[in-house]
C-alpha positions in Angstrom: -13.3 148.2 27.8 -14.6 149.9 24.6 -15.5 148.5 21.2 -15.4 149.8 17.7 -18.5 151.0 15.8 -21.3 148.7 14.8 -22.4 148.8 11.2 -25.1 147.1 9.2 -24.3 144.0 7.2 -27.0 142.8 4.7 -26.2 139.1 5.1 -26.1 138.8 8.9 -28.3 141.7 10.0 -25.3 143.3 11.7 -21.5 143.4 11.3 -19.4 144.8 14.1 -16.6 147.0 12.9 -13.9 147.3 15.5 -12.0 146.1 18.5 -12.0 146.5 22.2 -9.7 148.1 24.8 -9.5 147.6 28.5 -7.9 148.9 31.6 -5.4 146.4 33.1 -5.4 145.3 36.7 -1.8 144.2 36.3 -0.9 147.8 36.1 -3.1 148.9 39.0 -2.0 146.1 41.3 1.7 146.6 41.8 2.1 143.1 43.2 1.4 141.6 39.8 3.9 141.5 37.0 2.6 138.8 34.6 0.1 139.2 31.7 -2.8 137.1 30.5 -1.8 134.0 28.5 -1.4 134.7 24.8 -2.3 132.4 21.8 0.5 130.3 20.3 1.2 130.2 16.5 0.2 126.6 16.1 -3.3 127.4 17.1 -3.7 130.2 14.5 -5.2 129.7 11.1 -2.9 128.4 8.3 -1.6 131.2 6.2 -3.6 130.0 3.2 -6.8 130.1 5.1 -6.2 133.6 6.5 -5.2 135.0 3.1 -8.4 133.7 1.5 -10.3 136.4 3.4 -8.7 139.0 1.1 -10.3 137.5 -2.0 -13.5 139.3 -3.2 -15.2 136.0 -4.0 -14.4 134.4 -0.7 -17.3 133.5 1.6 -16.3 134.9 5.0 -16.6 131.7 6.9 -14.0 129.7 8.7 -15.9 126.6 7.5 -14.0 126.6 4.2 -12.3 123.3 3.7 -14.3 121.5 6.3 -17.0 118.9 6.0 -20.5 120.3 5.7 -21.5 121.9 9.0 -24.3 120.7 11.2 -27.7 122.2 10.5 -28.3 125.4 12.4 -30.7 125.6 15.3 -33.6 128.0 15.7 -32.6 131.3 17.2 -32.6 131.5 21.0 -30.7 133.9 23.2 -27.7 132.5 25.1 -27.9 132.4 28.8 -24.5 130.9 29.9 -21.1 130.2 28.4 -19.0 127.2 29.5 -15.4 126.6 28.5 -14.2 123.7 30.7 -10.5 123.9 29.6 -10.1 127.3 31.3 -12.8 126.9 34.0 -15.2 129.4 32.5 -18.8 129.1 33.6 -20.5 132.5 33.3 -23.9 134.0 32.7 -24.4 135.9 29.4 -26.2 139.1 29.0 -27.4 140.7 25.7 -25.4 143.7 24.5 -26.5 146.4 22.1 -24.9 149.7 20.9 -24.1 152.8 22.9 -25.0 156.3 21.8 -21.8 156.5 19.6 -22.7 153.3 17.8 -20.1 151.1 19.6 -20.7 147.6 20.9 -21.5 147.7 24.6 -19.5 145.6 27.0 -20.5 143.8 30.2 -20.4 146.0 33.4 -17.1 145.8 35.2 -18.6 145.3 38.6 -19.2 141.6 37.8 -16.0 139.9 36.7 -17.7 136.6 35.8 -20.0 137.9 33.1 -20.0 137.6 29.3 -21.9 139.5 26.7 -23.6 138.6 23.4 -24.3 141.0 20.6 -28.1 140.5 20.4 -28.6 142.3 17.1 -26.5 139.5 15.4 -27.1 135.8 15.2 -27.6 133.7 18.3 -25.1 131.0 19.1 -26.3 127.9 17.3 -28.2 129.7 14.6 -26.8 130.4 11.1 -24.1 133.1 11.1 -21.3 134.4 13.2 -22.5 134.8 16.8 -20.3 137.3 18.6 -19.6 137.2 22.3 -17.2 139.3 24.3 -16.0 139.9 27.9 -13.4 141.6 29.9 -9.9 140.1 30.3 -9.6 142.0 33.6 -10.8 145.0 35.5 -9.1 147.3 38.0 -9.6 144.9 40.8 -8.6 141.6 39.2 -8.8 139.1 36.3 -12.2 138.8 34.6 -14.2 136.1 32.8 -11.9 135.8 29.7 -8.5 136.3 31.4 -7.4 132.9 30.2 -8.9 133.0 26.7 -5.5 133.0 25.1 -4.7 129.7 26.7 -7.3 127.9 24.6 -6.2 125.5 21.9 -7.7 124.0 18.7 -10.4 121.4 19.3 -11.2 122.7 22.9 -14.9 122.7 23.5 -17.3 125.5 24.2 -20.9 125.0 25.4 -23.6 127.7 25.1 -26.7 127.3 27.2 -29.7 128.8 25.5 -33.0 130.3 26.7 -35.1 127.6 25.0 -33.4 124.9 27.1 -31.0 123.7 24.4 -27.2 123.7 24.4 -25.1 124.6 21.4 -21.8 122.7 21.3 -18.8 124.2 19.6 -15.3 123.1 18.8 -12.5 125.7 18.5 -10.9 126.1 15.0 -8.3 128.7 15.8 -7.2 131.2 18.4 -5.6 134.4 17.0 -4.2 137.6 18.4 -4.4 140.8 16.4 -2.9 144.2 16.8 -5.7 146.7 17.1 -4.5 148.7 14.2 -4.7 145.6 11.9 -7.8 144.0 13.2 -9.5 141.8 10.5 -13.1 143.2 10.8 -14.5 141.2 7.9 -13.0 137.9 9.1 -14.3 138.4 12.7 -17.6 140.1 12.1 -18.5 139.2 8.5 -21.3 136.8 7.6 -21.3 133.0 7.6 -23.7 130.4 6.3 -22.8 128.0 9.1 -23.4 128.3 12.8 -20.2 129.7 14.2 -19.0 131.5 17.4 -16.4 134.2 17.8 -15.3 135.1 21.3 -13.3 138.3 21.8 -11.3 139.9 24.6 -8.3 142.1 25.0 -4.7 140.9 25.0 -1.2 141.5 23.8 1.2 144.0 25.3 -0.2 146.5 27.8 0.4 150.3 27.8 -0.7 152.3 30.8 -1.6 155.1 28.4 -3.7 153.2 25.9 -4.4 149.8 27.5 -4.0 146.5 25.8 -2.6 146.8 22.3 -4.2 143.7 20.8 -7.3 141.5 20.8 -7.6 137.7 21.3 -10.2 136.1 19.1 -11.4 132.5 19.4 -13.1 131.0 16.3 -15.3 128.0 16.8 -17.9 126.1 14.8 -20.9 124.1 16.0 -20.5 120.4 16.2 -23.7 119.3 18.1 -26.6 120.2 20.3 -28.0 119.0 23.5 -30.5 119.7 26.3 -29.8 121.8 29.3 -29.6 120.4 32.9 
């Protein structure tokens, strides 16, 4: 899996420009013919909300039209992501940039592992926290294989290093062709504590890998204490 180049963004310290690709175990394992679940249209943003991102005056935050968000938490690195609906319970490692300026991805030798872009906001603090992970590897499905099966209002929990838990609710689940990926919408700044989780999806080509990306958008709804 590779990611597109990371660039600076004045409002959120970093904005990530780009998408990810991945090898597909469905191609390498001849006994498998199905593909990862894909988002359905009813869980995407309304057209009016999506089109607002093209306006120069629009604040790039999916919080538009919602009640005022919960107050952000102090910054603390995520240590684990839990998505009960799809049985995800995975440790989180910090990710940086590689020599080419691309967002790193978790190593493929651990299929139950997610990554967080550590130069950007932490989940629970103000801004768009970005997390990613493999949909699959050459030996089988990985941590976010079922990300496309999530629905609006499904919960996400992020355990944090300071012993707190940031609680999120999903606003939308979208799938984008890589050649029309909405960089500003996914990676742009936000005044509210939000979480964007990314993996690969869509049609698969043996030559170029997955043709699309699945993106889950969520906003923070509460906080708690870890176990």
